[in-house]
N, CA, C and O of each residue as an XYZ file, in Angstrom:
652
protein
N     -14.257    -16.773      5.951
C     -13.127    -17.579      6.389
C     -11.946    -16.660      6.695
O     -11.618    -15.767      5.913
N     -11.326    -16.891      7.824
C     -10.193    -16.079      8.243
C      -8.907    -16.746      7.746
O      -8.658    -17.920      8.021
N      -8.105    -15.987      7.018
C      -6.833    -16.477      6.500
C      -5.696    -15.840      7.288
O      -5.917    -14.936      8.095
N      -4.486    -16.315      7.049
C      -3.323    -15.755      7.713
C      -2.737    -14.577      6.964
O      -3.134    -14.268      5.840
N      -1.771    -13.918      7.618
C      -1.129    -12.747      7.036
C      -0.505    -13.039      5.675
O      -0.565    -12.203      4.774
N       0.087    -14.210      5.520
C       0.735    -14.548      4.251
C      -0.280    -14.575      3.114
O       0.016    -14.132      2.005
N      -1.455    -15.084      3.380
C      -2.508    -15.127      2.362
C      -2.846    -13.716      1.879
O      -2.912    -13.470      0.675
N      -3.058    -12.803      2.806
C      -3.449    -11.447      2.421
C      -2.318    -10.720      1.701
O      -2.560     -9.962      0.762
N      -1.080    -10.954      2.146
C       0.040    -10.321      1.442
C       0.163    -10.900      0.040
O       0.540    -10.184     -0.888
N      -0.146    -12.174     -0.131
C      -0.099    -12.752     -1.478
C      -1.154    -12.097     -2.370
O      -0.939    -11.958     -3.574
N      -2.283    -11.695     -1.799
C      -3.295    -10.977     -2.585
C      -2.802     -9.579     -2.957
O      -3.084     -9.094     -4.052
N      -2.066     -8.931     -2.050
C      -1.463     -7.640     -2.380
C      -0.425     -7.812     -3.493
O      -0.317     -6.965     -4.379
N       0.328     -8.895     -3.445
C       1.298     -9.183     -4.508
C       0.598     -9.426     -5.843
O       1.123     -9.046     -6.890
N      -0.576    -10.053     -5.822
C      -1.342    -10.233     -7.063
C      -1.722     -8.873     -7.644
O      -1.657     -8.674     -8.857
N      -2.117     -7.939     -6.781
C      -2.431     -6.593     -7.248
C      -1.182     -5.955     -7.868
O      -1.260     -5.321     -8.921
N      -0.036     -6.128     -7.210
C       1.213     -5.571     -7.733
C       1.546     -6.169     -9.104
O       2.012     -5.460     -9.996
N       1.309     -7.457     -9.267
C       1.564     -8.103    -10.570
C       0.660     -7.523    -11.653
O       1.099     -7.322    -12.786
N      -0.601     -7.253    -11.312
C      -1.509     -6.622    -12.275
C      -0.946     -5.279    -12.723
O      -0.956     -4.954    -13.911
N      -0.460     -4.511    -11.769
C       0.143     -3.225    -12.115
C       1.367     -3.394    -12.989
O       1.528     -2.682    -13.981
N       2.230     -4.329    -12.631
C       3.446     -4.581    -13.406
C       3.097     -4.954    -14.849
O       3.754     -4.500    -15.786
N       2.073     -5.771    -15.023
C       1.638     -6.162    -16.373
C       1.192     -4.959    -17.197
O       1.197     -5.006    -18.428
N       0.810     -3.893    -16.521
C       0.339     -2.683    -17.197
C       1.409     -1.590    -17.225
O       1.120     -0.439    -17.552
N       2.655     -1.960    -16.879
C       3.766     -1.016    -16.940
C       3.904     -0.112    -15.727
O       4.654      0.864    -15.758
N       3.188     -0.430    -14.668
C       3.242      0.376    -13.442
C       4.316     -0.165    -12.502
O       4.770     -1.301    -12.643
N       4.717      0.673    -11.538
C       5.530      0.176    -10.437
C       4.760     -0.955     -9.768
O       3.553     -0.827     -9.564
N       5.411     -2.044     -9.426
C       4.686     -3.194     -8.874
C       4.384     -3.039     -7.381
O       4.984     -3.694     -6.529
N       3.446     -2.163     -7.104
C       3.015     -1.935     -5.733
C       1.534     -2.246     -5.658
O       0.732     -1.679     -6.400
N       1.173     -3.153     -4.755
C      -0.215     -3.542     -4.587
C      -0.611     -3.490     -3.131
O       0.234     -3.578     -2.240
N      -1.905     -3.346     -2.896
C      -2.410     -3.268     -1.528
C      -3.805     -3.868     -1.447
O      -4.579     -3.812     -2.403
N      -4.110     -4.437     -0.298
C      -5.470     -4.872      0.008
C      -5.811     -4.409      1.419
O      -4.944     -4.306      2.287
N      -7.095     -4.133      1.622
C      -7.619     -3.733      2.922
C      -8.506     -4.871      3.405
O      -9.397     -5.329      2.689
N      -8.252     -5.319      4.626
C      -8.940     -6.480      5.186
C      -9.645     -6.074      6.467
O      -9.072     -5.413      7.333
N     -10.914     -6.489      6.569
C     -11.682     -6.244      7.788
C     -12.385     -7.532      8.173
O     -13.132     -8.105      7.379
N     -12.144     -7.980      9.380
C     -12.777     -9.190      9.914
C     -12.553    -10.397      8.993
O     -13.455    -11.208      8.783
N     -11.335    -10.498      8.451
C     -10.986    -11.640      7.623
C     -11.471    -11.583      6.193
O     -11.328    -12.554      5.449
N     -12.048    -10.450      5.792
C     -12.584    -10.309      4.437
C     -11.874     -9.157      3.737
O     -11.733     -8.071      4.299
N     -11.430     -9.402      2.508
C     -10.832     -8.326      1.710
C     -11.967     -7.409      1.266
O     -12.884     -7.832      0.563
N     -11.890     -6.148      1.686
C     -12.952     -5.205      1.348
C     -12.533     -4.208      0.267
O     -13.374     -3.491     -0.275
N     -11.240     -4.161     -0.048
C     -10.764     -3.244     -1.082
C      -9.365     -3.643     -1.501
O      -8.665     -4.347     -0.773
N      -8.964     -3.192     -2.671
C      -7.620     -3.471     -3.152
C      -7.272     -2.589     -4.324
O      -8.141     -1.951     -4.919
N      -5.999     -2.556     -4.651
C      -5.592     -1.765     -5.793
C      -4.103     -1.844     -6.028
O      -3.351     -2.400     -5.227
N      -3.697     -1.274     -7.144
C      -2.283     -1.171     -7.482
C      -2.012      0.258     -7.931
O      -2.928      0.982     -8.320
N      -0.761      0.649     -7.875
C      -0.356      1.998     -8.262
C      -0.696      2.229     -9.728
O      -0.502      1.342    -10.560
N      -1.206      3.427    -10.049
C      -1.656      3.748    -11.410
C      -1.057      5.050    -11.926
O      -1.715      5.791    -12.655
N       0.191      5.330    -11.549
C       0.821      6.587    -11.955
C       1.009      6.698    -13.463
O       0.844      7.781    -14.024
N       1.347      5.613    -14.119
C       1.566      5.658    -15.569
C       0.240      5.801    -16.300
O       0.097      6.667    -17.162
N      -0.726      4.961    -15.964
C      -2.014      4.976    -16.659
C      -2.733      6.313    -16.500
O      -3.321      6.822    -17.454
N      -2.685      6.874    -15.305
C      -3.425      8.106    -15.057
C      -2.570      9.361    -15.193
O      -3.076     10.482    -15.124
N      -1.262      9.157    -15.390
C      -0.339     10.280    -15.530
C      -0.501     11.270    -14.380
O      -0.515     12.487    -14.565
N      -0.623     10.688    -13.178
C      -0.761     11.473    -11.956
C       0.108     10.845    -10.885
O       0.529      9.696    -11.021
N       0.376     11.572     -9.840
C       1.250     11.098     -8.777
C       0.501     10.554     -7.558
O       1.034      9.700     -6.850
N      -0.692     11.017     -7.305
C      -1.384     10.673     -6.069
C      -2.314      9.476     -6.236
O      -3.422      9.457     -5.701
N      -1.853      8.490     -6.977
C      -2.642      7.285     -7.226
C      -1.845      6.053     -6.779
O      -1.690      5.086     -7.525
N      -1.353      6.118     -5.557
C      -0.608      5.003     -4.968
C      -1.568      3.879     -4.604
O      -2.739      4.119     -4.307
N      -1.065      2.662     -4.631
C      -1.879      1.479     -4.344
C      -2.592      1.587     -2.999
O      -3.787      1.311     -2.897
N      -1.848      1.992     -1.967
C      -2.428      2.062     -0.629
C      -3.552      3.090     -0.570
O      -4.611      2.832      0.001
N      -3.314      4.248     -1.160
C      -4.302      5.314     -1.137
C      -5.559      4.895     -1.899
O      -6.673      5.137     -1.435
N      -5.390      4.274     -3.053
C      -6.544      3.823     -3.834
C      -7.348      2.767     -3.076
O      -8.578      2.804     -3.075
N      -6.660      1.834     -2.438
C      -7.358      0.798     -1.662
C      -8.078      1.404     -0.463
O      -9.218      1.039     -0.176
N      -7.423      2.321      0.234
C      -8.059      2.960      1.392
C      -9.258      3.800      0.969
O     -10.276      3.811      1.660
N      -9.154      4.495     -0.143
C     -10.293      5.279     -0.638
C     -11.471      4.377     -0.969
O     -12.616      4.697     -0.650
N     -11.185      3.243     -1.614
C     -12.256      2.295     -1.950
C     -12.938      1.788     -0.674
O     -14.165      1.724     -0.607
N     -12.151      1.436      0.318
C     -12.719      0.953      1.586
C     -13.500      2.056      2.283
O     -14.554      1.797      2.865
N     -12.999      3.269      2.230
C     -13.640      4.394      2.908
C     -15.009      4.706      2.321
O     -15.863      5.261      3.012
N     -15.229      4.361      1.063
C     -16.508      4.628      0.396
C     -17.598      3.627      0.781
O     -18.773      3.862      0.497
N     -17.233      2.523      1.418
C     -18.225      1.501      1.765
C     -19.208      2.056      2.790
O     -18.817      2.530      3.857
N     -20.477      1.989      2.448
C     -21.542      2.480      3.329
C     -22.619      1.419      3.465
O     -23.176      0.999      2.451
N     -22.929      0.977      4.640
C     -22.216      1.270      5.874
C     -20.875      0.541      5.879
O     -20.682     -0.439      5.160
N     -19.963      1.034      6.693
C     -18.660      0.389      6.766
C     -18.827     -0.977      7.415
O     -19.504     -1.094      8.437
N     -18.219     -2.015      6.837
C     -18.415     -3.391      7.325
C     -17.561     -3.733      8.545
O     -16.564     -4.444      8.419
N     -17.930     -3.251      9.685
C     -17.173     -3.571     10.891
C     -16.606     -2.335     11.548
O     -17.110     -1.228     11.360
N     -15.554     -2.532     12.319
C     -14.885     -1.432     13.022
C     -13.609     -1.054     12.290
O     -12.816     -1.927     11.937
N     -13.403      0.226     12.059
C     -12.203      0.674     11.366
C     -10.944      0.316     12.143
O      -9.918      0.010     11.536
N     -10.996      0.347     13.448
C      -9.827      0.080     14.269
C      -9.310     -1.338     14.181
O      -8.205     -1.622     14.644
N     -10.087     -2.234     13.598
C      -9.624     -3.613     13.403
C      -9.257     -3.881     11.952
O      -8.910     -5.007     11.596
N      -9.332     -2.853     11.114
C      -9.030     -2.987      9.693
C      -7.519     -3.005      9.490
O      -6.779     -2.291     10.167
N      -7.071     -3.841      8.537
C      -5.643     -4.043      8.290
C      -5.328     -3.746      6.821
O      -6.057     -4.162      5.921
N      -4.237     -3.026      6.599
C      -3.726     -2.768      5.256
C      -2.520     -3.664      5.021
O      -1.585     -3.677      5.822
N      -2.541     -4.409      3.927
C      -1.394     -5.200      3.477
C      -0.894     -4.542      2.207
O      -1.660     -4.336      1.266
N       0.392     -4.209      2.175
C       0.956     -3.552      1.010
C       2.347     -4.105      0.720
O       3.077     -4.508      1.626
N       2.689     -4.115     -0.545
C       3.947     -4.747     -0.957
C       5.165     -3.868     -0.749
O       6.296     -4.343     -0.857
N       4.952     -2.583     -0.450
C       6.066     -1.663     -0.226
C       5.741     -0.778      0.973
O       4.587     -0.409      1.193
N       6.753     -0.450      1.729
C       6.566      0.438      2.878
C       5.838      1.710      2.435
O       6.250      2.348      1.466
N       4.781      2.080      3.121
C       4.026      3.263      2.718
C       4.843      4.551      2.810
O       5.682      4.717      3.696
N       4.575      5.452      1.872
C       5.156      6.789      1.911
C       4.399      7.608      2.963
O       3.447      7.119      3.570
N       4.820      8.833      3.170
C       4.190      9.689      4.173
C       2.707      9.909      3.862
O       1.874      9.885      4.769
N       2.377     10.122      2.596
C       0.991     10.353      2.209
C       0.117      9.151      2.558
O      -0.954      9.302      3.147
N       0.579      7.964      2.192
C      -0.222      6.761      2.407
C      -0.277      6.376      3.883
O      -1.304      5.894      4.361
N       0.810      6.586      4.597
C       0.802      6.337      6.036
C      -0.175      7.285      6.718
O      -0.954      6.861      7.572
N      -0.140      8.554      6.353
C      -1.080      9.520      6.924
C      -2.517      9.166      6.614
O      -3.390      9.303      7.471
N      -2.777      8.710      5.390
C      -4.135      8.295      5.024
C      -4.570      7.103      5.872
O      -5.719      7.034      6.309
N      -3.653      6.168      6.104
C      -3.976      5.010      6.932
C      -4.288      5.391      8.365
O      -5.202      4.839      8.979
N      -3.527      6.337      8.896
C      -3.782      6.800     10.262
C      -5.128      7.524     10.315
O      -5.917      7.295     11.232
N      -5.395      8.392      9.341
C      -6.665      9.116      9.311
C      -7.846      8.171      9.097
O      -8.930      8.401      9.634
N      -7.644      7.125      8.326
C      -8.680      6.120      8.090
C      -9.039      5.403      9.386
O     -10.184      5.003      9.593
N      -8.029      5.246     10.263
C      -8.240      4.537     11.524
C      -7.800      3.090     11.491
O      -8.319      2.264     12.241
N      -6.836      2.771     10.616
C      -6.341      1.398     10.518
C      -5.856      0.890     11.871
O      -5.289      1.640     12.666
N      -6.089     -0.389     12.115
C      -5.547     -1.017     13.307
C      -4.137     -1.522     13.090
O      -3.343     -1.588     14.029
N      -3.817     -1.885     11.829
C      -2.497     -2.434     11.541
C      -2.142     -2.224     10.075
O      -3.008     -2.129      9.206
N      -0.843     -2.157      9.836
C      -0.284     -2.122      8.486
C       0.810     -3.176      8.437
O       1.697     -3.210      9.290
N       0.734     -4.034      7.429
C       1.792     -5.017      7.182
C       2.341     -4.731      5.794
O       1.589     -4.687      4.820
N       3.656     -4.536      5.703
C       4.244     -4.311      4.391
C       5.366     -5.304      4.145
O       5.983     -5.821      5.077
N       5.616     -5.558      2.862
C       6.595     -6.575      2.478
C       8.016     -6.029      2.464
O       8.903     -6.562      3.131
N       8.223     -4.972      1.708
C       9.569     -4.502      1.398
C       9.771     -3.077      1.912
O       8.930     -2.204      1.702
N      10.893     -2.860      2.584
C      11.225     -1.530      3.069
C      11.557     -0.623      1.888
O      12.065     -1.074      0.862
N      11.261      0.662      2.056
C      11.540      1.657      1.021
C      12.434      2.740      1.623
O      11.936      3.761      2.097
N      13.757      2.522      1.607
C      14.668      3.470      2.261
C      14.565      4.893      1.725
O      14.785      5.844      2.475
N      14.237      5.061      0.452
C      14.237      6.412     -0.119
C      13.010      7.226      0.262
O      13.123      8.431      0.487
N      11.841      6.601      0.340
C      10.653      7.394      0.662
C       9.684      6.712      1.626
O       8.592      7.227      1.866
N      10.062      5.578      2.171
C       9.220      4.932      3.172
C       9.134      5.802      4.412
O      10.118      6.421      4.818
N       7.951      5.847      5.011
C       7.731      6.823      6.072
C       7.359      6.215      7.413
O       7.020      6.954      8.337
N       7.408      4.911      7.554
C       6.896      4.306      8.769
C       7.631      4.803     10.011
O       6.987      5.259     10.955
N       8.943      4.728     10.035
C       9.688      5.138     11.233
C       9.494      6.628     11.511
O       9.196      7.016     12.640
N       9.662      7.467     10.478
C       9.500      8.917     10.664
C       8.067      9.290     10.966
O       7.802     10.098     11.856
N       7.135      8.700     10.223
C       5.725      9.063     10.373
C       5.140      8.654     11.703
O       4.388      9.416     12.310
N       5.472      7.463     12.168
C       4.930      7.023     13.444
C       5.572      7.775     14.600
O       4.934      7.983     15.632
N       6.825      8.186     14.442
C       7.473      8.977     15.490
C       6.803     10.341     15.618
O       6.760     10.916     16.705
N       6.279     10.858     14.506
C       5.646     12.174     14.517
C       4.139     12.098     14.737
O       3.491     13.134     14.883
N       3.565     10.893     14.764
C       2.112     10.752     14.915
C       1.674     11.276     16.278
O       2.357     11.064     17.279
N       0.545     11.953     16.312
C       0.064     12.463     17.593
C      -0.297     11.316     18.526
O      -0.687     10.234     18.086
N      -0.159     11.574     19.819
C      -0.496     10.563     20.811
C      -1.977     10.562     21.156
O      -2.413      9.822     22.038
N      -2.739     11.377     20.473
C      -4.166     11.479     20.771
C      -4.898     10.200     20.398
O      -4.479      9.476     19.495
N      -5.973      9.929     21.086
C      -6.793      8.755     20.789
C      -7.607      8.928     19.519
O      -8.146      7.956     18.990
N      -7.703     10.175     19.016
C      -8.502     10.421     17.832
C      -7.928      9.722     16.606
O      -8.670      9.123     15.829
N      -6.627      9.795     16.431
C      -5.941      9.128     15.334
C      -4.796      8.287     15.886
O      -3.633      8.641     15.694
N      -5.097      7.185     16.566
C      -3.997      6.365     17.108
C      -3.195      5.722     15.980
O      -3.741      5.356     14.939
N      -1.912      5.594     16.204
C      -1.037      4.972     15.205
C      -1.338      3.480     15.114
O      -1.543      2.826     16.137
N      -1.367      2.941     13.905
C      -1.594      1.505     13.745
C      -0.367      0.695     14.141
O       0.752      1.209     14.147
N      -0.583     -0.564     14.468
C       0.536     -1.485     14.633
C       1.136     -1.724     13.253
O       0.408     -1.803     12.263
N       2.441     -1.840     13.183
C       3.115     -1.996     11.887
C       4.094     -3.160     11.961
O       4.797     -3.336     12.956
N       4.126     -3.951     10.890
C       5.146     -4.984     10.764
C       5.638     -5.009      9.327
O       4.932     -4.608      8.402
N       6.864     -5.490      9.160
C       7.459     -5.523      7.823
C       8.081     -6.879      7.554
O       8.282     -7.686      8.462
N       8.381     -7.111      6.281
C       9.141     -8.294      5.891
C       8.326     -9.467      5.406
O       8.899    -10.456      4.948
N       7.016     -9.397      5.489
C       6.164    -10.501      5.065
C       6.212    -10.624      3.534
O       5.781     -9.710      2.832
N       6.721    -11.722      3.023
C       6.905    -11.973      1.584
C       7.788    -10.902      0.931
O       7.552    -10.493     -0.206
N       8.800    -10.461      1.670
C       9.733     -9.435      1.200
C      10.391     -9.822     -0.120
O      10.433     -9.019     -1.053
N      10.907    -11.053     -0.204
C      11.640    -11.454     -1.410
C      10.739    -11.516     -2.635
O      11.189    -11.223     -3.743
N       9.482    -11.889     -2.461
C       8.547    -11.909     -3.588
C       8.300    -10.493     -4.101
O       8.224    -10.271     -5.310
N       8.176     -9.541     -3.185
C       7.996     -8.151     -3.593
C       9.253     -7.622     -4.282
O       9.167     -6.943     -5.305
N      10.413     -7.936     -3.719
C      11.685     -7.506     -4.319
C      11.823     -8.064     -5.740
O      12.307     -7.371     -6.634
N      11.403     -9.300     -5.947
C      11.499     -9.917     -7.273
C      10.652     -9.154     -8.293
O      11.060     -9.013     -9.446
N       9.484     -8.661     -7.887
C       8.653     -7.878     -8.804
C       9.334     -6.566     -9.178
O       9.258     -6.129    -10.326
N       9.997     -5.942     -8.215
C      10.726     -4.705     -8.522
C      11.889     -4.975     -9.461
O      12.193     -4.151    -10.324
N      12.541     -6.120     -9.304
C      13.626     -6.471    -10.243
C      13.081     -6.606    -11.658
O      13.690     -6.118    -12.611
N      11.934     -7.267    -11.797
C      11.313     -7.397    -13.116
C      10.977     -6.025    -13.692
O      11.196     -5.774    -14.878
N      10.455     -5.153    -12.867
C      10.122     -3.811    -13.316
C      11.370     -3.085    -13.817
O      11.345     -2.458    -14.876
N      12.445     -3.172    -13.064
C      13.687     -2.494    -13.445
C      14.267     -3.045    -14.740
O      14.866     -2.303    -15.518
N      14.094     -4.335    -14.976
C      14.563     -4.929    -16.230
C      13.758     -4.411    -17.410
O      14.307     -4.207    -18.492
N      12.460     -4.196    -17.213
C      11.581     -3.756    -18.295
C      11.524     -2.245    -18.456
O      11.149     -1.755    -19.521
N      11.891     -1.491    -17.411
C      11.754     -0.041    -17.425
C      13.099      0.622    -17.120
O      13.235      1.260    -16.076
N      14.080      0.491    -17.989
C      15.410      1.019    -17.675
C      15.451      2.530    -17.488
O      16.397      3.041    -16.889
N      14.457      3.255    -17.981
C      14.472      4.708    -17.849
C      14.008      5.172    -16.473
O      14.160      6.348    -16.145
N      13.447      4.279    -15.661
C      13.015      4.647    -14.318
C      11.526      4.900    -14.239
O      10.840      4.929    -15.260
N      11.018      5.086    -13.014
C       9.577      5.174    -12.803
C       8.924      6.424    -13.372
O       7.710      6.423    -13.575
N       9.670      7.487    -13.639
C       9.070      8.708    -14.162
C       9.038      8.760    -15.678
O       8.540      9.730    -16.249
N       9.556      7.739    -16.340
C       9.695      7.779    -17.791
C       8.364      7.975    -18.498
O       8.292      8.720    -19.475
N       7.311      7.324    -18.027
C       6.026      7.410    -18.713
C       5.125      8.518    -18.230
O       3.999      8.639    -18.711
N       5.585      9.344    -17.281
C       4.687     10.325    -16.682
C       4.722     11.671    -17.359
O       3.780     12.448    -17.203
N       5.756     11.983    -18.099
C       5.854     13.289    -18.725
C       6.118     14.369    -17.692
O       5.962     14.126    -16.496
N       6.508     15.539    -18.121
C       6.750     16.646    -17.201
C       7.969     16.405    -16.341
O       8.764     15.500    -16.593
N       8.102     17.229    -15.325
C       9.241     17.151    -14.424
C       8.988     16.183    -13.296
O       7.865     16.077    -12.804
N      10.000     15.489    -12.889
C       9.889     14.612    -11.726
C       9.982     15.462    -10.476
O      10.667     16.485    -10.445
N       9.272     15.015     -9.437
C       9.355     15.701     -8.147
C       8.366     16.736     -8.034
O       8.296     17.414     -7.009
């Protein structure tokens, strides 16, 4: 059954809520191909005490492992609750995503405008279509809850130096 964009973003928000319940930044993502959710995840920086475990990257890795891949990569869509960083945007482009929809802009480290401007024009890694703002306020509300519960900031549980 094919659902609308709001449905898939609500599933990404469910992933973000799972992360929030576990003390993580409330960032969730799902990967959809031909109307079917084929992968999903939430950020796991606190649980794994690592930095490269962003929701988008984890979901894309899960989808990338599917053998055979269920459909065409160029029609695959990533729904994420926060604007992807440069790493996750690059992974999406390398994966061959057809589109990325994100809920909330990330002025400090969101990479969509910068990353797509720098993306090569080659057909090998075409830039995905991107849209923002879908269920923005719901995503913002999860970040408010996180900030209320984590006054020390996102690096508090990671140990070591930030950055």
